[in-house]
N, C-alpha and C positions, 0 to 999 in steps of 0.2 A: 439629733440630726447633724450637729456640728462634729460630734465624735465620729460618726459614720463617714462624713465627708473628709475629715482629716485622715482617717485610716485609709480611705480610698485614694488619698493624695489628690483629690479634686481641688483642695484649698491648701495654702502654704502654712497657715498658722495652726497651732494646736487649739483644742477646745478651751484649754485653760487660759491661753493668751487672749482669745476672743472674749471670754467671760470677764477678764480684768478690764478690757477696753469698754465693754458694755456698762460695767459698774460705774465707770467715770463719765459716760455720756448719756445715761438713761434719762428720759424715755426715747432719746434719739439713737439712731444707729451710729456707731463710731465712724462710719464712712462719711457721714454728712460733713464733718469739719474738714476732712481730707479733700472732698470734692469741691467745697466752696473755696478752699485754698488754691485750687487750680485756676479759677477765673476771677479771683478778687481784684486782680490788677487791671481788669478790663476797663477801658476809658469810660464806658457808660455805666459802670457799676459803682454805686456809692456804698462803701463797705458797711457802715453802721445801719443806715436805713435800708440798704439793699439786702443786708443779711436778714433783718426783721421781715421784710416783704417776702423774701425767698422762702424763709422757714414757714411763714404764714400760709403760703400757697401749698407747701407740702402738707401742713396740718389740714387745710381746707380739703385737699384731695383725699386725705385719710378719712375725714369726717363724712364726706359724701360717698364713700365706698359702699356698695350694696351689702357687704358682709363685714362683720366685725372679726377680722382675721389678722390684724396687724399687731405684732408683739413689740417691734421697735420701729419707730418712724424713720423712713429713709427716702432718699431721692427717687428710688424705684417706684414709690407710691404716687408720684406726680401724675395727675390726670390731665393731659393736654387737650382733652375735649372740653374742659371748662375754660371759657374765654379768658377769664382773669389770669388763670394759670398760664395759658399759652402766651398772653400778652407780656407777662412778667419774664418769661423765658426769652421772648424775642427782644426785650429791652437789654438783656445781658449779652446776647449774641444772636444774630439773625440766621436761623437754620430752618426757615419756614418750609423749604422744599423737602428736606428730610422728614420734618414733622408730618407734613401733609401726605406724603406717599408711604413712608415707612413706619411711622410711629402711631399717629392718632388722627383719624378722619371719620369719627362717628361710625365705626364698624367696618370701614372699607380699606384702612391702611394695612400694610403687610403684617405688622405685629398683631393687629386685631383679628385678621383672618386666620393666622396661626393659632391664636387663642381659641377661636371658635372651633377649629378642627380638633385641637387637643383637649378642650374642655376645662381649661384653667387660664390664668392671666400671666403665665411665666414669660411669654414673649414680650408683652407690654412692659413688664417690670424690667426686663433686660434692656429694652429699647430706651425706656426713660432713664435708667441708670447710665447707660452709655452716652445718652444725649447730654446729661448734666456734666459728664466727664469730658465733653467735647466743646465746652463753651468758651474756653480760653482763646483770646485773640492776640496774645503777645507773640513776638517774633519767634522766640525759641520755646514756644509753649509745649508743656507736657499734656498730651491729650490721650484719652481713652484708657481702657483696661484690657489686660490679657484675659483669656477665658478663666484662668485660675483665680485672678483677682476679683472679677465680678461675681463668680460663683461664691466666693468667700463672703461677699457683701449681701448676697441674695438668700443664701441658705437660712431657713427659719423652721421653727417647730411646725409639724404637720406638712412640711414641704420637702419632698425628696430631691436631692441634688440632680438626679437623673431627669426630673421634669424640666429643669432649666437647661440641661445639656441638650435634650431632644428639641426643646423649643428653639434654642439658639441655632441648631443646625438647619431647622426649617426656616427660621427667620433670615439667616445670612444668605440662604439659597435664593431668596426673592427680593431682598432689599436693594434699592437703587443707590442709596447715599452712604452706605456703610463701607468703610475702608479698613484695610489692615496695614499696619506699619511693619517695618523690618523686624522689630522686636516682638511681633505677633500681637501687638495691642490693637484693639478694635475701637474705631471712633467714627463720628458722623461729620460729614462735610456737605456744603451746598453743591459741590462738584459731583456730577454723576459718576458712579463707579463703573467698573468693567461690565457688571451685570446689566446695567441700563444700556450700555453700548451693545452688548450681546443681544439683549431683548430687541433693540431697535433694528439691528441687522437681521435678526430672525424674522421680525414682523414684515420687513420690506424685501426679503430675499426673492429673487426672480423665480416664479413657479417652475419654469423648465429646469433651472439649476437644482431645485429641490427634488423634482421628479427623477432627474438623472442620478442624484446622490442616493435617494431612497432605493432606486433600482440597483445601483452598484452595491450598496451595502447588503441588500437582500441576496443578491447573487453571490456575494462573498460568503455569507452565512451558509447558503445551501450549496456552495461549490462542491462538485463531486471530486473525491480523491480516490476512494476505493473503486468507484465506478461499477458497482455491482447492481444496485437498484436502478440507477439512471446514470447517463453519461454526460448529459448537458443540462443546464438550468437556465430558465428564462423567467425573470421576475417582472411582473406587471407589464406583460407584453401587449402590443396591439394584436388583437385576435387574428386579424387578417394577415399578419406578418409571421405567424407561427408556421414553421415547416417541420413535418414529422417523418419525412422519408429517409432520415438518417438514424443516428443513435437515439436511444430512448431518452425522453425529455421529462424533466420535472418543471411544471409550470407553477409559479407562485402568484396566486391571484387574490384580489381584494375580497375579503369575506363579505357575505351578505346573509340575510335571514332565511334563505331557502336551502333545502337539502335535496340534491346537491346544489351548489350555487348556480343560479340561472345562466350566467355567462358561460360557465364551464360545461353545463349540460348541453346547451345549444351548440357549442363548439364541438363537443364529442359526437353529437348526432350528425354534424356536417362533414366530418372527415372520414376517409376510408381507413386510415391508420389508427383504428380505435384502440388498439392494444399497445400503443407505443408512447404513452405518456401517463403521468400521474399528476394530480393537482394538490398542492399544499395551500390551505386556506383556513378560514375559521367558521364559527357557527353563529354569527349574529352581529359582531362588531364591524366597524368600518375602519378605513385607514386614516381618519382624521387625526387620531391621537398619535399614530406613527409619523404622520407628516409633521406634527408639532415637534416631536423629538428630533426629526431629521433637520428641521429648520435650526434648531439650537446647535446641533453638531456642525452644520454648515457655518453658522454665525460665529461660533468659537474659532473655527479655523480661519475665517476672514479677519477677525479682530487680531488674532495672533500675527497674521501676515501684515496687517496694517500697522502694528506696533513694533515691527522689526523682526519678526520671525524668531529664529534661534537667539537673536540678540535683544529681544523684547525685554524691557524691565519687568513686564508682567508675566514672563514665560511660566514661572512656577504656578502662579494662580490660574493662568489659562489652561495649563496642562491638567490641573486639578478639575477645572470646569469641564474639559474635554473628556476626562475619565468618567466623571459623573454623568455627562450627557450620553456617553456611549453605554454606560450601565442602564440608564433610563430607556434608551433605544432598544437595547437587548431585552430588557424586562417587558417592554411593550410587545416585542416580537413574540415572546413566550406566551403572553396572554392572548394575542390575536390569532396566531397560527397554531391551532390545536387539532386539526383534522388533515388527513391525507386521503384523497379520493383515488381509487384505482378502478379500472374497467373490469367488469365481469357480468355475465348473464344479462346482456342487453342494457346496461346502465353503468353509471359511476357510483361506486359504493364507498362509504366512508369507514375509516378506522381511526381510532384515537391516536394522536401524535403527542408524545410527551417530550416537548422541547425543553432542553436544559442548557445552561452555560455556566462555566466556571472561569473566573479570572477574565471575564469579558471575552471568552472564547467559546464558540458553539461547537457541538458535535451533531449538527442537524442531519447530516447524511447518514450517520450511524443510527439515529433515531428513526428515520424514515425506513431504513433497511430493516430494522427490528420490527417496526409496525407492520410492514408488508410480509415479513417472513413468519410472524407469529401464527399460531394455530388458528386464531380467529379469522385472519385474512387468507393465509396460505397462498398468497399471490406470488411470492418470490421464493425460489429454491436456490439457496446459496451453494449447496454441495450437490453437483449434478451426479457424481458417481454414487453417492449414498442413496439417491432417489431415482436411480436409473430405471429400475423396473417399472415404477409408476409412470415416469415421464415417457418411456417408450410406448407404453400402452395408450397414454393420452395422445401422443404424437400420431400414432397410427389411426386413432379415431378422429382427431381434429385437423390434422395437417395434410391429409390426402384427400383428393376430391371424391365426392360421392359418386357412385356408379361402378366401383370395383377396380378402377385403374390403379395398378400397383407400381408401375415404373413411370416416374415423372421427373422433371428437372429439379435438382436440389434447390435452385434459386426460388422455385415456386413454393417449396416447403418453408424456406426461410421467410418468404414474403407473407405467408399465412400466419406466421408467428406475430406479426405486427398488425394484422387486420382482424384476426379472430380473438375477441376479448376473453374467450374461455380458456385460451392457452396461458399457462403460468409464465412468469418471467424467469430467465436464467441470466447468469453473469455473462459478460462479453466472451465470445468464443464458446459459450455454453452449448449451442447447437452443434458446433463442430465436435465438441467432446461427446455429446450424446450420439452423434453419427458414428464416431470411432468405436464407442462401446457396442453399438448395435452391429456394426460390421464385424468386429472381433468376435462377437457371439454367434455370427452367422444369421442374425435376425434380419439384417438389411444387407443389400449389396450396392456398392457405390462404384461407378465406372469413370474412367478418365474423361469421358465426354460430358461429365457434370450431371449425370442422371443417378437417381437413387431408386431402389426397388425394395419394397417391404415383402416379407414372407407371408405365409409359408411358401417354401420353394419346393419344386420337385426333388426327389432324392438325388444327391450329387452323383456324378459319374465316378466310376472306380479310378483309383490311381495307385501308384507304387511309391513307397518311401524307402530309400536306400541310404544307409549310413555306412561309411567305410570305417571299420573299427581298427584295423591294423593293415600295414603294408610292409612286406619284406622286400627291400630293394635288392637283396642278393638273388632273389628268384623271380621277382616281379609278381609275387602272389599277394592278392588282396583278400582280407577277411571282411565280409559284408554282413550287415544286418538288414534283412529284406522283409518289409511288412506290407500287406495289402491295406488300402484305405478305402472306406466307403464301399466295402464289398460284402457286407453282411457278416453274420457270425461264422459262416463256413467259407469265407473268402480264400482264394488260392492265387498264387503268383506263378505264371508260366514264363519260360525264357527260351531264347533261341540265339544262334550266332548270326542271324540276319534280322532285318527289320520286319520280316514276315511272321511275327510271333502271334499266336492266337490260342484259343482254348484247346487246340489239339497238340500244342507244343509241350515239351517236358515241363513238369512241375518242379519248382524249386524245392528241394527235399527238406530244408530246414530253415528256420529263421536266421540262424548264423551259418553262413556259407562261405567256403574258401574257393577261390578260382584264380587261375593265371591267364584267363582269356584276355585278349586285347580289348575286345568290345563285346557287349551282350545287350540284348533287347528284352525288356520285361513288359508284361501286361497283367493287370489284376482282373480276376473274373469273379462275379457273384453267382455261384451255382444256383441260388434260389431265385435269381432273375429280378430282384427288387431294384437293383442299381444297374443302369446302363453301363456297358464297358467303356472305359475312358481311353485316353491316349496311351500309346506305347511309350515306355520310358527307356531312353537310350543311355546306357552306362558305358563310360570309357575308363579303361585302366590307365595307370601311369607307366610310361616307359622310362627306364632308368639306364642312362648311358654312363659307362665307366671306362677307365683306361688303366693300362698296366705298363709302365715303362720298364725296359730291360736293357742291360748292358752285357755284351758277350761277344767274344771273338773280335774285339775292336770295333764293334758296331753298336749303335743305339737304335732300339726298335720300340714301337709302342703298339700294344694290342688293344683294340677297342671292342667292347661288348655292349649289347643292349638286352635288357630283361623286361618282360618275358620273351620278347622276340621282336624282330623288325629289320628293316634294311637301313644300313648306315652309309652316309656320304660325308666327305670331309675335304678340307683344304687348309692351307697355312696362311692364306691371305685375309681371311675373315669376310670376304665378299661373297654373300649369298651361298653359304655352305649347303643349302638345300639342293643346289645344282653342282655340288662338288664331285670329287672322284668317288666312285662306288667302292666301298670298303670290301676287300676280298681276303685280307690277311694282314699280319703285322706290318706296320708302316716303318720303313727304314729312314732314319734321320741322318742328314749329312752334317759334318762338322761337329764342333763341341759347344756352340753357343746355345742359349735358351731359345726354345721354339714353342709357339702356341698353335695347337691343333684345334680348328673350329669344326665341331662335329654336329651332324643332324641325323636323327633316326625317325622312321615312320613305319606304322603298320595299321592297316584298316582305318585310315583317317586320323589316327592318334599320332602325335609327333612330339619331339622334344629336341632341344639344342643344348650343347655344353661346350665350353671352352676349356681346354686342358693345356696348361703351361708346363712344358718339360724343362726343368732347370738345366743350366749349363753343367758340364761334367764336374766342375769344381764347386758347384752350388749345393749347399745342404738345406733341405726344407723347401717350401714353395717360394716362388718368386712373386712378390706383392708390389704392385704399383700403388704408391701412396695416394695418388690423385684420382684414380679410377674407382668407380663403384665395385664392390666385392661381395661374393657370397661364400659362406662357409657351409659345405655339405659334409657335416659330421654329426653323428648321433652323440648327444650329450645327455648322459643319465645323471641327473642332479638329485641326490638323495638327502633329504633333511632340509630344515629351514635355512641353515647357514649357506649351504651350497646353492640352494634354489634362489634365495634372495640376493646372493652375490651376483648371480647371472641376471636376475630381474633388474637390480639396481644399476648394473653396468649397461644393460640394454636400454634402460630409461635415459641414462645420462648421455648415451651415444646415439639415441634415436634409432635403435635397431628394429627392423621388422622381422617378426618370427613367422615361419611357415613350415610346410612339409609334414603336416600331421602331428600336431602337438598333443602330448598326453599329460594330464594333470591329475594328481591324486592328493586329496586333503584328508588327513586322518589316517587311522590304521585299523586293520582287521575288519571286524563287522561294523566299526564306527568310522567308515571311510566313504568319501564321495569321489568318484572318478569322472572326469570329463575328457572327451577326445574331440579334437578339431579335425575337420576334413583336410585332405592333402592340398586342396586349392585355397584354403582359408589363410589369409595373411593378417596378423594382428600385431598390436603394440604391447610392450611389456605392461603398460598401465591396464590393458584389458585383462591380462593374466592376473594382475593384482586384484582387480575387482572380482573376478571369479573366486579367488582365494578368500576374499573377505566375505562373500555371500555364503560360501561353503562353511567357513568357520562359524558364521552366525547361525546357520542351520544346525550345525553340530553342537552349538552352545559352548564352543571352546575356541577362544581367541588366539591361542598359541598352538593349535593343532599342527602336526608335522606335515610338511609339503614335500612331495616328490614330483619332479618335473622332467619330462623328456622332450628334447628339442632336436630336430633333424636338419633344418635349414635356417640360416640366419643371414639376412640381407643388410649390408652396410652401405652407407652413402659414400664411403671412401676407403681405400686400402689402409690409410692411416688409422681410421676408427677400428678396423679389423685388427690391426697390430696391437692397439691399446687393449682391446677386448681379450685377445689371446694372451697378452702379457699378464693382465690382472687376474685371469682365471687359470693361468699356468697351463695353457693348452699348447701342444706341439702337433700341428696338423701335418698330414702327409701332403706331398705336392698335389695329388689328385683331389684333395678335399677343399681346395681353394679355387674359386672361379672368378675371373674378371673379364 
């Protein structure tokens, strides 16, 4: 045993050193002479006679031991329940308070209770040994032993050192008169230690303070952070103060022996919001043990405050006490709260709750979430999208009123999720997500007035989908992709030059159709009659205004044109060009200075405006005002990654908006993806970049080549336009810049 203890570094000396000391002191333990030396100078101690009397009491204690297990007689064998032995110790130094409460009281002292629990006398031996090491009364007395020292004196054949280590931890946790010096030596004193003070504060703590602290700590343990299973927690609430008309609540209630707890079941039966709370509780214990642990936590905090707070000389010891008290509180919570009750099928149903904590930190919310979402309970659906089909079917069955009414206020649907206990729980915003999925699938219809309608619905009315694939601004010709929707397998699209289009109007000859009409009206027809004919689709072409300056015969003239057709009006003041001069032929400009022509064109309700700046005679290139917004009307065909990304990066840096029918191709040949934007769509360069990234991901090629066509670029200032032109080495014509 000595060798094992030495190797484990529980004692400082080697087995050989201890053996030599034993040889010199046998049959007494070598420690006896060292201990007597500590108190031999006490005024009431007569060294010769006192030594003989002290040793005789040790021998008497060994003689009266119930078992013959002493190999070396030592101070640890003193039996202070023997009156003569107690009297002899009190003659040397009066430590009656420590003896009575901590060491020996005919089975009720702390050490004796520890022995009874552990099944051996290790705690009593430790207490007796430390007592004898605490008898000195001199001013500069050396008192007590460190744990390593007294373990060295106690270790013996058939006694494992761990027995004494475990016994000491249990003993020191409950002793009132045991103190620790700065050098970690332990000794007894008649002055009560911090533990006695803590015990006193705990015993006399005001009940409202303890109730409030227990409630606070439980709410902290179960505090929602993910907020999926529940969004609020109320610990040990007064039943009549619980409110359930808001977010889902987790109630932490005192356990009782009934299933479900009587208090919880009665409350559930009394409220309409039966599906808006769960109950965390236990299966038979009560809160008395948790209250005891709370009292100790509260008492430790008060004693620390009373002794100086952060400046307390006992801060380290009290922090250790607080840590142990918190551990005991948490361990009690784990043992008490092992069930979570959730509503289903007309009652509260339990499922097992595996509470765990590490480093005095709980993960209670995660454990509740896991318990409620496991297959056994299936009350909580964390992923709405993954379970959408099942949830939609249950919603249509449980959240709509009986009687066949299909269109109801959305708030009524949401309200039933907290009153119908058969409905599963979703995360916050889960119902909104479910609604969005159903609407996107055409399964439900949601209107701006807050009503929701579930299907099945009548067949949708026909409609026309038109996408402009190309536009030639030189001729005003548009290439359209025209498709009938909800018109059956044999659906047709009819068109007319007036809104009076019907089934007797001409049929669009092909899906891809080219036209230079200013305006057309389309309607989709289901010849099989399954779908009612929908609304007429009005399509408007784009009018393209251009100008052509000319110099000849000492005159400057400007010719205006509009494609595909239209009437043009103009002026040079910029004031409402819609009411300007009707254009009938080339405009003659006076003088040699720069002039801006403000033009307006209209045909069949379609209109456009343009500003054309005609440079001075000695001006080369367009006139650009650095401070005014500017547009570049020029087709840029950017081939390859370098050219495309140069334009994209410059557009991002300058905040350019891209418009006018953008065309984007990613990849090459049969491994290419092409996207076209409508002529009225305005996007940012970042949007183009996202399209490229998605296309490359679909192709499985992160460096696929990019081709980009831009027709119109909008700049916030002429300065930004100049920077862009310079960096891309573009030289626009005067008519290609508009301000």
